[in-house]
Steps between C-alpha positions, in 0.01 A plus 500: 500500500826316460328166440286656225811630326657153530184343351500740206869439446449125500204518261691708252811275515565238237505218759132561586369493147433119483319512835295805403415343163391176668283692747335701226429183294357329808277795577373529144439125488300504823305805382425342164399171653264678741339702222466182290341311788258784563407513133445123485288509819293790370441324164395184680260690727349688203463175315322338795272806540418501127423130515266547791334792324446288190359219709262740680390651170442155353299391802286819491434460124412133547254590776340767281462257208350240733262766622409582143413133442274504802342828390425363155266239659383727782130437451550122537681534838325455833496808732765332718720446198452857397612622842818288475562629148459860616750438779747360250448801275567732794821322591618506140424869476707574809789290365502696173487838677788407726727397217813718464406574138411839362135506401386208718204713628393567140524128417292415808232751410488366145472139624224595746294658221548197274405254773183700568416489125556124494259455786237707326547312174468163682173616657373613159605215277546222755801326350879509529653783303815328381618770253457773759699303759775430248522868408512590873782255553699620195471868605630420847790295357584791275502727805739257672741515208466868409369692808555851369343452158203298627440747781425769245254270323326421827481874583346570160242228550405638842459852364291372208270307735468797726396732214255244360322465832170688517301549815149381382651200320723421799201512735308260274800261488533506879130432541529204260803363683312525835201316352720224359677459835165485682368236262822303535484496882131410490574200285755364749301576815295184469190641674161345417174697513182347645182527290206557728247400232373140503663268256311313229583156639370571848225249600172585673465416873342155571142532630438381861206304645336812647510659157318193351224514770456870439 
């Protein structure tokens, strides 16, 4: 107890004031430098994470736009190319859904619907739909810049498409899509049918000597 009293007496004395002041300044300096270092490190980490998020978002959007280009000429692709394009679409869809962005699922659903419509339009018209691909790209770029505002637009489009869908018409559309896909695969199968009927240029058999005697 005596040493505590001596310490209090020394701290309250005028001779200890410079030492106490230096200790307080040193403590505050170390604390401030630690807080500043933590703030700088946190800012750098957030910047790196934000940069990686932007790169991931840009890669996902680029993959979707590339998929839209493939979908716009879907009817001219071979079945093997269509399988590869579908795999690329699936990977891009997963990339978009895994983005740490609010509304990424809505954007993925909207993109999936638009890609399906591009495939159907390609099978119907048979040429590349450049304006539709450009609009698809611009909408996704707008979502990249303004996720919250574009998310509401995507949601409105999905609701409108859902309300416009009718069961009899939808069944007819699905039947037409199945028929187009069947015709497309049949065209690339390369199978040849054998005609059992005789052809016009077939020649008659040459008569033998026994036939002449008969």
